[in-house]
C-alpha positions in Angstrom: 105.8 59.0 140.5 109.4 59.3 141.8 110.6 57.2 138.8 108.9 59.6 136.4 110.6 62.6 138.0 114.0 60.9 137.8 113.4 60.0 134.1 112.5 63.7 133.3 115.5 65.0 135.1 117.8 62.4 133.3 116.3 63.5 129.9 116.8 67.1 130.7 120.4 66.6 131.7 121.2 64.5 128.7 119.6 67.2 126.4 121.7 69.9 128.0 124.9 67.8 127.6 124.1 67.1 123.9 123.4 70.8 123.2 126.5 72.0 125.0 128.7 69.4 123.2 127.9 70.9 119.8 131.1 72.2 118.1 129.2 74.3 115.6 128.3 77.1 118.0 129.7 79.8 115.6 128.1 78.5 112.5 124.7 79.7 111.5 122.8 77.4 109.2 121.3 79.3 106.4 117.8 78.2 105.6 115.9 78.9 102.4 112.5 78.0 101.2 112.5 75.4 98.5 110.2 76.5 95.6 111.0 73.6 93.3 108.4 71.1 92.5 104.8 71.3 91.4 102.3 73.5 93.4 98.6 73.0 93.3 96.0 75.6 94.3 93.8 74.3 97.0 91.6 77.2 98.0 90.6 80.7 97.0 88.3 83.2 98.8 88.2 86.6 97.3 85.1 87.5 99.3 84.8 85.9 102.8 82.1 83.3 103.2 80.8 83.4 99.6 82.6 80.2 98.6 81.6 78.6 101.9 77.9 79.4 101.5 77.2 79.1 97.8 79.5 76.3 96.5 78.1 72.9 97.2 80.4 70.5 98.9 80.9 68.2 95.9 82.0 71.2 93.8 84.5 72.8 96.3 87.6 71.5 94.7 86.5 72.4 91.2 85.5 75.9 92.3 88.7 76.5 94.2 90.9 75.5 91.2 88.8 77.4 88.5 90.3 80.5 87.1 88.1 83.4 88.4 87.3 84.6 84.9 85.6 81.2 84.2 83.8 80.9 87.6 80.7 82.8 86.6 80.0 80.7 83.5 80.7 77.5 85.5 79.1 78.2 88.9 76.5 81.0 88.6 73.5 78.7 88.3 74.6 76.8 91.4 75.0 80.1 93.3 71.5 81.1 92.1 69.9 77.8 93.2 71.6 78.0 96.6 70.7 81.7 97.0 67.0 81.2 96.2 66.9 78.1 98.4 68.5 79.9 101.4 67.0 83.4 101.3 63.3 84.2 101.6 64.2 87.6 100.2 64.5 86.0 96.8 61.3 83.9 97.1 59.4 85.7 94.4 60.2 86.5 90.8 61.5 90.0 90.5 62.8 90.2 94.1 66.0 92.2 94.3 68.5 93.2 97.0 69.3 96.7 98.1 71.6 97.1 95.1 68.7 96.4 92.8 70.2 93.1 91.8 67.9 90.1 91.1 69.0 86.6 92.0 70.6 85.9 88.6 72.5 89.2 88.4 73.6 89.1 92.1 74.9 85.5 91.8 76.6 86.3 88.6 78.5 89.0 90.5 79.3 86.6 93.5 80.3 83.6 91.4 83.4 85.4 90.2 85.1 85.2 93.6 87.6 88.1 93.4 88.1 91.1 95.6 87.8 94.1 93.3 89.9 97.2 94.0 89.2 100.7 93.0 92.4 102.4 92.1 91.0 105.9 92.2 88.2 105.8 94.6 87.2 104.7 98.1 88.3 101.3 99.2 85.4 99.6 100.9 83.3 96.5 100.8 80.2 98.7 101.2 79.9 102.1 102.8 76.3 103.0 101.7 77.5 104.4 98.4 80.5 102.4 97.1 80.1 98.7 96.7 82.8 96.1 96.4 85.5 98.6 95.6 87.9 96.9 97.9 88.0 96.0 101.5 89.2 98.0 104.5 90.1 96.0 107.7 87.3 97.6 109.6 84.6 96.8 107.0 81.8 94.7 108.4 82.0 92.3 105.5 79.9 89.4 106.9 77.0 91.8 107.9 77.1 93.4 104.4 76.9 90.0 102.8 74.1 88.9 105.0 72.2 92.2 104.2 72.6 91.7 100.5 71.5 88.0 100.7 68.7 88.3 103.2 67.9 92.0 103.6 65.7 92.4 100.6 65.2 95.7 98.7 65.8 98.0 101.7 67.7 95.8 104.2 64.5 95.5 106.3 63.6 91.9 105.4 64.7 89.0 107.6 66.4 91.1 110.3 67.3 88.1 112.4 69.3 86.7 109.4 70.8 90.0 108.3 73.4 90.8 111.0 76.2 88.8 112.5 76.1 91.1 115.5 79.8 91.6 115.4 80.2 95.3 114.7 83.9 95.8 115.1 87.2 94.1 115.8 87.9 93.4 119.4 91.3 95.3 119.1 92.2 98.6 117.5 94.0 98.3 114.2 97.5 99.6 113.9 98.3 102.9 112.3 101.3 101.4 110.5 101.8 98.6 108.0 100.5 95.9 108.0 97.7 97.7 110.0 96.6 94.6 111.8 95.6 94.5 115.4 98.0 92.9 117.8 97.0 89.4 118.7 97.2 90.1 122.5 
């Protein structure tokens, strides 16, 4: 044990000597980010959890690198298969969610994985009136998604599957940009 302490002290002293012997104390090294080379998109998630839930594992890379305008045509049927397989709210032909969307229409909306933004209206994921017109930090996005997937026509079906039971952030959001809560 004593030998380890001596080694740590020797390493600390040697490190201090090496740092203090540097002649470039007045020179600040400028760093810049190198943007040269080829970049490859690895992931996209316009709407939280949608990609994770509805895209099968063997299609993740293809989905993540597909241009959003082409995602509906390429992945809507997979989304619909996974939705009807997961949710008893879509077990019968003609079942819809609270937005009045049947499985095909709802998954057509979800398969284009972008976050829409209303430029002249309320920004919200869902506030009871406006749907997918953006996303405010305090929006309960996962519960809204669960309600639309499992809640049926009036949000009353499958109540144990329709709420993540996390109703708010654990910290208050800031009043100034970037409006995020402090990490501590």
